[in-house]
N, C-alpha and C positions, 0 to 999 in steps of 0.2 A: 596400530589400528585401532580404531574406535568409531563405536556405534552410539548413539544415541537418540531419542523419541521422546515428541514434544505431544503431550495430549491437546484436543480443541480446546480455546476457553471463549464463553459466554457472557460479554460484558451489558450491559444496560443500562445507555445514556438519555440522560431528558436534560429540556431546554425549552427552548420558544423559539413559534414560530408566527414570524408576521409577515404581511406584505399587503396586494392590494390587486383588486379582481374587476377594475374598474371598466380594461381593453374586455375580458371575458361578458360583462354584463353587458357590454355596448354590443355586445356579439349577439346575444340571447334577445335582444329590447329591453334588458331592464334599467331605468333610470329613474333618476329623484332619491335612491335608497343610496344611506352610507357602503364604500367599498372598501373599508378597510377592514381587515382581520387580524384575530389572534389565537393560538391555539399553544396550550401546553403539549409537548412535543417527547416522546419517547421512542426510542429505536435501541431494537437490538442485534448486536453485532458478534456472529461469529469467527473468531480465528483458528482456522484448520492445527489440526496435528500433522507433524512433519518428522519424516526419518532424515536424520544425519549420519554421514560414514564419512572417514577419513583416512587417511594412512599417510605414515612419514617414511621416508628413506632417508639416510645419510650418501645419496648420490655419488661424491667424493671427500674430501679432506676436510676440506672446507666449504661445501654447497649441500644443503639439507635439503629434501624434493619433498613439498608436500600437496597429496592431491585430496581432495572433497568433493562427495555429492551430497546433493538435496532431494528430497522428496515432499512437496509441500500440496496439501490435501483439500485447493483452493472450492471444488469441484460440490465438496459435501459443505461449505459454510457463506462462500459467499454465489449462492446459487437465488435464492431473493434475501431482500433487506425491508423486513416486517418494519414499518413505520406509523404508531398510533400518533391519532390530533386527538386531545378530549381539552373540555370546557370552551369550545368554538365562539367567537363575542361578537361572530356576525348574523344579526339576527336572519339575513336574506338566504346567507348560505346555509342558515341550517334548516330556515324552510322547505330549500328546494332538496337535498338531502336527508329530508325525516328526522335529523339530529345532528347536539351541538357536539359529538363526534365522530370521528373516520379512523378505521382503519384501510393503512393501503398498502401493495408490498411493491417494491420495487426488484423488478428483474436485473440482474446485473449477470449469473450464469458465468461464474467464472471458472476455464481450466483448469486443472492438476497443472503443477509449476513441476517441470527439474531446472535445479541449476549446480554448474560444474564450474571446479576451479582448481587452479594449480598456480604453485607458487616456488619461489626458492627462499630460502637464507645463507646469506654467509654471514659468521664472524670474522670479524676485524681486529685482530689482540684479544687481549683479555673481557676488556669491558664492552666495546662496542658492535652491534652488529647490523645488514643492512638487509633488506625483503622488499621483493617487488613478483606480482601475483597480476594472472586476468582470470577470469570468468566469464562463462555465460549462461544465461537465464532461458528458457522459454517464456513467452506469452502469453500472462491466461486469462487476458481482456477480452472476447470476443468484441470483433466493430462494431456489433448490433448494439452494443449496451456501453461502447466508449463515450465515457466524457471526459473533460479538464479535470474534475475533481476524481478521477477513479482511473489517471491512465499510468499504471503497476505498467509499462510497458517498457520498461531499457533493461536493454538485454547483454549489450557487453559495459562489462568493467574492469579496468587498468588499476593498478595502483601501487605505489614504491612507501615505503617507511624505514625510520633507524628507530635502533634502541641504544640503550645504554644501561648497563648494572651495576651497583657497586653496592655489596653488602646486603641489607634488607632492600635497599632498593631499588627499584625497577623505574625507567623511564621511556614509551615508547610514542612516535610523532609518526605521523601518517599522511597521505595522501591520498585520495581514491577521485580517480572522474569517470561517471555512468557516461559514455558516449550518446552522443546523439540518437534518439530513435525519432520514429514518426509515425503513426497510423491514421489511414482514414475510415470516416462511416459513410456509409452508400444511404440506406433507409434505417435510422433507427428503430429498435424495438420498446423507445421509451415513449409513453401514449403521446408527449407533447409535440414529437417532433422536430424540435429545434436545434437536435444536432443533426440532422439530414443535410449530407454532402459537406459537411466540418472535415477537418482534419487538424492531429491534435501530435506539437511538435515537442518533446521532451529533454532536457539536459540537465545533469547535476555533477556536483562539487564539493567534495569535504577535505577539510582539513583536522584532523584529531590528535590530542597528546591527553595520551593515560600515565596514572601514577599508582604503582604499587607497592606495598608495602611487607613484607612479610615477618610476621610475629611467631 
């Protein structure tokens, strides 16, 4: 039986934000001015604290059962995403907003997430072991703020793998598929409204090989 806790982590990212506001200027009746823009961008991202617990049980002589649960505190980390734009190059935009800097907050409003998994490991001979498992995760993303860039809506995952050990060396090969998931957006809470009446479909597969050497 094991229990672990991971603290919240804050990451400060910087980059560039460029685009063209020709369509927006046309709507406002602004013509004959440059429409391209560039900003220095800064984003503060907070990754959540998490609590994990697990139990391993030798259910049969040649089968070990593993159970694990995770609680991920997305609600206190992915509620709002601060975005700072500085040194804007478009003088018309600067005049309209009264500054060459802008501070924006993107609402994401994620919910806390629970993840529950079960797996079985069975040794074959002295050096080989085969594994299989399933996990279920609750969906932390509300439909009102869902976008293709934040589509962390995958809920059902199955996986299988094999391990080989000899002396100081361990090799593990695993295949995992996160089954197709979909979510629909009615009226988006994002100001532009570009995601109104949209739908996001996601699936993911992975094949991993890991090596461990004991010293």
